[in-house]
C-alpha positions as CSV (number, residue, x, y, z in Angstrom):
1,M,5.6,67.1,42.1
2,A,3.5,69.0,44.7
3,Q,4.1,72.5,43.4
4,T,1.8,74.3,41.0
5,M,3.1,74.5,37.4
6,Y,3.0,78.3,37.7
7,S,5.0,78.5,40.8
8,K,8.2,80.6,40.8
9,I,9.7,77.7,42.8
10,D,10.2,74.4,41.0
11,E,9.3,71.0,42.4
12,Y,12.6,70.6,44.2
13,G,12.8,74.0,45.8
14,F,14.8,76.0,43.2
15,E,13.8,79.5,42.1
16,R,13.0,79.5,38.4
17,P,15.2,81.8,36.2
18,A,13.7,85.2,35.2
19,N,13.4,84.1,31.6
20,F,11.5,80.8,32.5
21,D,8.8,80.0,29.9
22,Y,5.8,79.2,32.1
23,E,3.6,78.5,29.1
24,V,5.9,75.8,27.7
25,H,6.3,74.3,31.2
26,A,2.6,74.3,31.7
27,E,2.1,72.4,28.4
28,F,4.8,69.9,29.3
29,M,3.4,69.3,32.8
30,G,0.0,68.6,31.5
31,K,1.5,65.6,29.6
32,Y,4.2,64.7,32.1
33,M,1.9,64.2,35.1
34,H,0.1,61.4,33.2
35,I,3.5,59.9,32.3
36,L,4.6,59.9,35.9
37,V,1.5,58.1,37.1
38,R,1.9,55.5,34.3
39,R,5.5,55.0,35.1
40,A,4.9,54.6,38.8
41,Q,2.3,51.9,38.0
42,R,4.9,50.2,35.8
43,W,7.5,50.3,38.4
44,S,5.1,48.9,41.0
45,T,5.0,45.6,38.9
46,L,8.7,44.9,39.8
47,K,8.7,42.4,42.6
48,G,11.1,40.4,44.7
49,K,14.4,41.1,46.4
50,N,16.2,41.1,43.1
51,K,13.8,43.5,41.4
52,F,16.6,46.1,40.9
53,T,19.1,43.7,39.5
54,R,20.6,45.0,36.3
55,S,18.6,43.7,33.2
56,S,17.4,44.9,29.8
57,K,14.0,45.5,31.3
58,L,15.3,47.5,34.1
59,K,17.5,49.5,31.7
60,R,14.5,50.3,29.7
61,F,12.5,51.3,32.8
62,I,15.3,53.6,33.9
63,R,15.6,55.4,30.6
64,K,11.9,56.2,30.9
65,G,12.4,57.6,34.4
66,I,12.6,56.3,38.0
67,P,9.7,57.5,40.2
68,L,10.9,59.7,43.1
69,D,9.9,57.1,45.7
70,F,12.2,54.4,44.0
71,R,15.1,56.7,43.1
72,A,17.4,56.3,46.1
73,S,17.0,52.5,46.2
74,V,17.5,52.1,42.4
75,W,20.5,54.4,42.3
76,L,22.2,52.6,45.2
77,Q,21.6,49.2,43.6
78,V,22.4,49.8,40.0
79,S,25.4,52.0,40.4
80,G,27.3,49.6,42.7
81,A,27.1,52.0,45.7
82,Q,25.2,49.4,47.8
83,K,28.0,46.9,47.1
84,L,30.6,49.5,47.9
85,K,28.9,50.1,51.2
86,E,28.6,46.4,52.0
87,D,32.2,45.7,51.1
88,S,33.6,48.6,53.0
89,V,35.7,48.0,56.2
90,W,34.2,51.2,57.6
91,N,30.6,52.2,58.1
92,Y,29.5,55.8,57.5
93,S,29.2,56.5,61.3
94,D,32.8,55.5,61.7
95,L,33.9,57.7,58.8
96,K,32.1,60.8,60.3
97,K,34.2,60.3,63.5
98,K,37.3,60.8,61.5
99,I,36.4,64.3,60.4
100,T,39.4,66.1,62.0
101,N,41.4,67.9,59.3
102,P,40.9,71.7,60.1
103,S,41.8,72.9,56.6
104,L,39.3,70.5,54.9
105,I,36.6,71.5,57.4
106,D,37.1,75.2,56.8
107,I,37.1,74.9,53.0
108,I,33.8,72.9,53.0
109,K,32.2,75.3,55.5
110,I,33.1,78.3,53.4
111,D,31.4,76.6,50.4
112,L,28.2,75.5,52.1
113,P,26.4,78.9,52.0
114,R,27.3,79.3,48.3
115,T,25.6,76.1,47.5
116,F,22.1,76.5,46.0
117,P,21.4,80.0,47.6
118,D,18.2,80.0,45.4
119,N,16.8,76.8,46.9
120,I,14.3,77.1,49.8
121,N,15.4,73.7,51.1
122,F,18.9,75.0,51.9
123,I,18.2,78.6,52.9
124,G,18.6,78.7,56.6
125,Q,18.0,74.9,56.9
126,E,20.7,73.8,59.3
127,Q,19.7,70.2,59.1
128,L,20.1,69.9,55.4
129,T,23.3,72.0,55.3
130,G,24.7,69.9,58.2
131,Q,24.0,66.7,56.3
132,M,25.8,68.1,53.3
133,F,28.8,69.0,55.4
134,N,28.9,65.5,56.9
135,V,28.8,63.9,53.5
136,L,31.5,66.1,52.0
137,A,33.8,66.0,55.0
138,A,33.5,62.3,55.4
139,F,34.3,61.8,51.8
140,A,37.2,64.2,51.8
141,H,38.8,62.6,54.8
142,Q,38.6,59.1,53.4
143,N,39.7,60.0,49.8
144,S,43.1,61.7,50.0
145,E,43.4,61.8,46.2
146,V,40.3,64.0,45.7
147,G,39.8,65.5,49.2
148,Y,37.3,68.3,48.6
149,C,36.8,69.8,45.1
150,Q,34.4,72.6,44.2
151,G,31.5,71.0,42.3
152,L,31.2,68.1,44.8
153,N,29.0,70.4,47.0
154,Y,26.5,70.8,44.1
155,I,26.4,67.1,43.4
156,T,26.0,66.3,47.1
157,G,23.2,68.9,47.5
158,M,21.3,67.3,44.6
159,L,21.8,63.8,46.0
160,L,20.3,64.9,49.3
161,L,17.3,66.5,47.5
162,A,16.8,63.2,45.6
163,T,17.3,60.7,48.4
164,R,16.6,62.6,51.6
165,N,19.1,60.3,53.1
166,E,22.5,61.4,54.3
167,E,24.2,58.0,54.3
168,A,22.8,57.0,50.9
169,S,24.1,60.4,49.5
170,F,27.6,59.6,50.9
171,W,27.8,56.2,49.1
172,L,26.3,57.6,45.9
173,L,28.9,60.4,45.9
174,K,31.7,57.9,46.5
175,V,30.6,55.6,43.7
176,L,30.2,58.6,41.3
177,V,33.6,60.1,42.0
178,E,35.6,56.9,42.4
179,K,33.9,54.5,40.0
180,I,31.7,56.2,37.4
181,L,33.4,59.6,36.6
182,P,36.9,59.4,35.3
183,K,39.1,61.6,37.6
184,Y,37.1,64.8,37.2
185,S,37.7,65.8,40.7
186,V,41.4,65.1,41.3
187,T,43.7,68.1,41.7
188,N,44.9,68.2,38.1
189,M,41.4,67.4,36.7
190,S,43.1,64.9,34.3
191,G,39.8,63.2,33.4
192,L,38.1,66.4,32.7
193,L,40.8,67.6,30.3
194,I,40.7,64.3,28.4
195,D,37.0,64.3,28.2
196,L,36.9,67.8,26.8
197,D,39.0,66.6,23.9
198,V,36.8,63.5,23.6
199,L,33.8,65.9,23.4
200,D,35.5,67.9,20.7
201,D,36.1,64.7,18.7
202,L,32.5,63.6,19.1
203,V,31.1,67.0,18.0
204,R,33.2,66.8,14.8
205,K,31.8,63.4,14.0
206,L,28.3,64.4,14.8
207,D,28.2,67.7,12.8
208,V,31.2,69.1,11.1
209,D,29.5,72.5,10.5
210,I,29.0,73.1,14.2
211,H,32.5,71.9,14.9
212,K,34.1,74.3,12.3
213,H,32.0,77.2,13.5
214,I,32.9,76.8,17.2
215,H,36.6,76.5,16.3
216,K,36.4,79.5,14.0
217,I,35.1,81.7,16.8
218,G,37.7,80.2,19.0
219,M,35.6,79.1,22.0
220,P,37.4,76.7,24.4
221,W,35.1,73.8,25.4
222,A,36.1,74.3,29.0
223,M,34.5,77.7,29.0
224,V,31.0,76.4,28.5
225,T,31.0,72.7,29.3
226,T,33.0,72.3,32.5
227,K,29.8,72.3,34.6
228,W,28.5,69.5,32.4
229,F,31.2,67.2,33.6
230,I,32.0,68.5,37.1
231,C,28.4,69.2,38.3
232,L,26.6,66.7,36.0
233,F,24.4,69.5,34.5
234,T,23.3,70.9,37.9
235,E,22.5,74.6,37.6
236,V,22.7,74.1,33.8
237,L,19.5,72.3,33.0
238,P,16.0,72.1,34.6
239,T,16.1,70.1,37.8
240,E,13.7,67.4,36.6
241,T,15.8,66.9,33.4
242,V,19.0,66.7,35.6
243,F,17.5,63.9,37.7
244,R,16.3,62.0,34.6
245,I,19.9,62.3,33.2
246,W,21.3,61.1,36.6
247,D,18.9,58.0,36.5
248,C,20.8,56.9,33.3
249,I,24.3,58.0,34.5
250,F,24.0,55.7,37.6
251,Y,23.0,52.7,35.4
252,E,25.0,53.4,32.1
253,G,28.0,55.5,33.3
254,S,29.7,58.6,32.1
255,K,28.9,58.1,28.4
256,I,25.5,59.6,29.2
257,I,27.2,62.9,29.8
258,F,28.4,62.9,26.2
259,R,25.0,61.8,24.9
260,V,23.4,64.7,26.7
261,G,26.1,67.2,25.6
262,L,25.9,66.2,22.0
263,T,22.1,66.4,22.0
264,L,22.2,69.9,23.5
265,I,24.5,71.0,20.8
266,K,22.6,69.5,17.9
267,L,19.2,70.8,19.2
268,H,20.8,74.3,19.1
269,K,22.6,74.0,15.7
270,A,20.7,77.0,14.1
271,E,21.4,79.2,17.1
272,I,25.1,78.2,17.3
273,L,25.6,78.8,13.6
274,R,24.0,82.3,13.8
275,T,26.6,83.5,16.3
276,K,29.3,85.8,15.1
277,E,31.5,86.3,18.2
278,L,32.6,84.6,21.4
279,S,30.2,86.4,23.8
280,E,27.2,85.4,21.6
281,L,28.3,81.8,21.4
282,I,28.7,81.7,25.2
283,T,25.2,83.2,25.7
284,C,23.8,80.6,23.3
285,F,25.2,77.7,25.5
286,K,24.0,79.4,28.7
287,E,20.4,79.6,27.4
288,M,20.2,76.0,26.3
289,R,18.0,75.2,29.3
290,N,15.1,77.2,27.8
291,H,14.6,74.9,24.7
292,K,11.1,73.3,24.9
293,D,12.5,69.9,24.2
294,I,14.8,70.2,27.2
295,I,12.1,71.5,29.5
296,D,10.2,68.4,28.3
297,C,12.6,66.1,30.0
298,H,10.8,63.0,28.7
299,Q,11.2,64.1,25.1
300,F,14.8,65.1,25.8
301,M,15.7,61.7,27.2
302,I,14.3,60.1,24.0
303,H,16.5,62.5,22.0
304,I,19.7,61.6,23.8
305,F,19.4,58.0,22.7
306,Q,18.7,59.0,19.1
307,I,20.5,62.2,18.1
308,P,24.2,61.3,19.0
309,G,23.9,57.8,17.3
310,R,26.0,54.9,18.5
311,I,28.4,55.6,21.4
312,T,29.7,52.4,23.1
313,D,31.9,52.0,26.2
314,S,34.6,50.6,23.9
315,D,34.4,53.7,21.7
316,L,34.7,55.9,24.7
317,K,37.6,54.0,26.1
318,N,39.5,54.2,22.9
319,L,39.0,57.9,22.6
320,R,40.1,58.5,26.2
321,T,43.2,56.5,25.6
322,K,44.0,58.5,22.5
323,Y,43.6,61.8,24.3
324,S,45.3,60.7,27.4
325,K,48.4,59.9,25.3
326,A,48.0,63.3,23.7
327,Q,47.8,65.1,27.1
328,N,51.0,63.3,28.2
329,Q,52.9,64.6,25.2
330,R,52.0,68.2,25.7
C-alpha cells in the first residue's frame, strides 16, 4: 500500500480507469489503512507451525482479509496447493525442463504482451513476463486436459503480483484449475456452462424482479459474467477487492464466486431495472466496479456473506448436478 491514494496507478501497478472516483477511494483508504494495521496485528498473534491449519478462527481471519506479507503462505496452505506440491512426483524445476511443445509455447508467447498492458510491473519487465511464461507453460505441458486456455494468463499474472514467487504461483494455479474451479478451462468449458445456469437459478431465487428484467431484455449471462468465472473478477473489479475475494476462494472454494456475483447484482438492482435495452444493461454490468461499496473492499466482503443468504457446498453440488444433466440432454 505504498502508493498515494490520488495516484493514477493503484497499489499493485494497474492504471486506474478514466472514470475512477478518487474522492470515494480517498474516503475509503482513510478507513482502510487503519483496518490493515489492525488486521496485521491480529494475524501476528497466530503462532506455531500449524498456525495456518484450517479452523473457524482462521476462516474468520481470512474473511476479514489476509495481510500482503502472509498471503502467499496462507493461500498455499489452506487451498491444498502445499500438499499438492509435497505429494507430487515431480518438482517445479523438473516440470520446467519438460517445456518442449512448440504450439503451446507459441500460443502462450502470443498472449504474454496482451496480459495487463496497463500494469507497470509487466510493461517491459522481462523477469516478470518470463516467470509468467514459465508458470503457464509448465502447467500446460503437465495438464493435457486443459493445456493453455485464455484467462489463465490473467490469473497467473495476479498470482505473481500477490506472491512474488514463481513456484508458489505455479502450485496455486494448479490447485485452482484442477481442484477448486469446476472445469472452467477445459476445451468445452463444461464447468462454466453449468455454472452460468446455476447463477441464473440463484439470481431467480435472490430477486425475481431482477431475474425477470434480465430475461425480458434477453441478455445471455455469458455475455457479462464469463470473466467472473474464467478470470475470477480480474479486470472486472478493483485489484484490492479481487485479492480479498481470492483470499476466500482459496479457503472456501468456488461458491465464493456466486456470493460475489449475486452481491454485485443485488447492489445494482435499481440501475439494472432502469435499463431498457441490451446495450444499457451490458454497460450497467461493466460499470459495477465503480460502486462505493465495491471500492470499499472491506464493506463489500461483509456484503457477500449477508446479501446472498445461505449457499452451502451441498446446495451448489445439487444445482450443478441438475444443470449438468440438462446440458447433456441438449
